[in-house]
Structure formats: C-alpha cells, structure tokens
N, C-alpha and C positions, 0 to 999 in steps of 0.2 A: 521529419517527425521530432517532437519535443523529446529530448534526452531522458526525461522523467517518464515518458510514456512506456507502458508495458506492451511488448510486442507479442503477437500471436505466438511466435516460437518460444518466447520465454513462458507464457501461459502453458503451452504444451509440455514444456520441460518441467515446470513446477508441478503440473498435474501428474506427469510421470513419476516423479520422485516422491509425491505424496499419495499416490494411489487413487487419485481422483479421476473419474472417467470423463474425458472430453472427446466428443465424437470425431471432430476433424478440424482442420485449421480454420474454417469459417466460424465454428463455434468459439474457438480460441479467440479469433478476432473480435467477436462480439463480446466476449468477457473481458478482453483488454480494453475495449472502448468503454464498457461499463465501468471498469475500474478507474480509468482516466476521468470519466465524468464524475465519479464519486469523489475522487481526490480534488477535482477542481471545485466541486461544491463545498467541501470541507475548508478548502483554502479560502474561498469567497466569504464563507461564514465566519472564519476566524478573523479575516480583515475587517468585517463589519463589527464583530465584538471588540476587536482591539481598537477600532475607531472610536468606541465610546469608553475606552479607558479599562477595559477588563482583560486580564491575562488568564487564559484557560490552561496554558502549558508553560512550564519553565523552559524558556528558550536556551537556557545554559545547562540544562540537565545533561548528563553523561548518558546518552541512550544506548551506546554501545555496551557499556558496562551493565546496563539493565538488561539488554538482550543476553549477554553472557551468563548473568546470574539466572535468568529463566531457563537457559540450556542446561544448567547443572541439575543433575538427578536429585530427586527429593530424598531426604534421609529417611 
C-alpha cells in the first residue's frame, strides 16, 4: 500500500471522531479508494498545469501554521 493511501481503518476512525455514519469496513474501503483516486487526479492535474509554467499553490507555504490558525476559535 502506498504510505499516502488512506486505509479503511483510518476512514472508520475519522468517521467516528467526526460523527459521520459509515456502515461498515467495506464502505470505508470504498471511501478510502475514492479519496486515493481524487488525490491522484489532483496530483496529475497539478503536474499538467506546472508543465506549462503555472504555479497554483505556493510550494513553500507554511501549511501547518495555516492549519493551526484555522483551529483557533473565532473571536
């Protein structure tokens, strides 16, 4: 398995902590496969766009700091 691939167990755990209903492990596996396919499609599209010299995302952005800011409660 690709280390970046979401596992069915991870989907089940994420569903549990977020309160999303996932019927069973088979459904979780389908969700994980769909997520992997979506990530691959975006990655392929980015490669195509970058090949023509367009940068859609700042590769040097501090994404962790952005996630931390998003986690802060709104005033």
